[in-house]
N, C-alpha and C positions, 0 to 999 in steps of 0.2 A: 725370753720366757713369756712375756705378755702376749705375744702373738699366738704362741702355742696354747695358752689358756683358752682363747676364744675360738680356736680352730674347730672344735666339735660343737660349739654352742650355736644354736639357731636363734636369730634375733631380728627384730625389726630395726633397721638402721636409718630409715628415712621415710618421709611422707611429703608428698606435694599434691597439688591440685590434680595432677595426672595419675598418680599411682603411689603405692607403698613399695619401699625397697626393703627386701628381706635378705639376710645372710643365712644361707642354708648349706650346711656341710662345707663351709669355707667359700661358697660361690654366691655371688650376688644375683638375686632374682627380683623381677618386678612383678607386682600383682595389682590388678585393678581394684578400685574400691568396691566394685560389684562382687568381688570374690569374698568379701567380709561377710560372715554369717552372724557373729555375735560379738558384742563389746560389753564388758562389765568393768566396774571400777570399785576400788576399795582403798582403805588406808591401812598401811602395814606399819606395825610397831618395830622399830629397830632400837638397839641400845642408844639411848640419848636422843632419839628423834622419831618422828612419824613422817612417812612419805606416802604420796599417792601412788597407786599402781593400777594398771589396766590389763585385763586379759582379753586378747583378741583372737578369735578363731576364724578360720577360713574354710572354704568349701571343699578343700582337700583333707580336712580333719586335722590340719596343723593348728597348734595352739601356741600363742606367744604371750609372754608377760613382759610388760614395759613399765619400769619404775621411773618415778619423777627425776632421778639423777641421770638417767640415760640420755644419750644424745638425740634419740628419736622422740623424746617426750614432747618437747616444744612444738616441732612440726606436726606431730599427731594431734595435740590439743588444738592447734590452730586450724587444722583441716577437718577434724572429725565431724563437727557440727555443720560444716559446709558441704561435705561430700556424702554423708549418710542421712537419709530422711528421718525427720523427727528427733534428731539428737540435739540435746540442749548444749549450749556453750559451756565451757569449763567454769566461767564466771557464775553460772547457775548451780551446776552440780558439785563443784568443788567446795563451796561453803556449806552445802547441805551435808556432805560427807564429814566435814570438820565438826559440825554441830552434832551429828549422830553417826559416828563411825560404824559402817556396816558395808555390805556389798550391794551395789545397785546395778541394774541393767541399764545400759545407755542405748543399746541397739540390739534388736533381734530381727533378722531378715524375715520378712513375711513369706 
């Protein structure tokens, strides 16, 4: 059952210095960091906890939401400020969101 649940779900499953790995309609695809158009972050309230979440959009109009518990979160946080110009490290924007939960723009392609 677990595999069927994710079959139709599109998600970011990895990030490296070279590219982002996406799962789209059950197939893995690689996208360059240059294809990222926008990245926003927020804190989402869940029963009994709060988690960070990022919304990442690409130049093909696909939009992905990545939450802190997902496997791609760590690699994304590690690479985001390295691969995209003018993006602050999580150590800067994470505490800002905790202090004042809101949505913030991390990156907008010029």
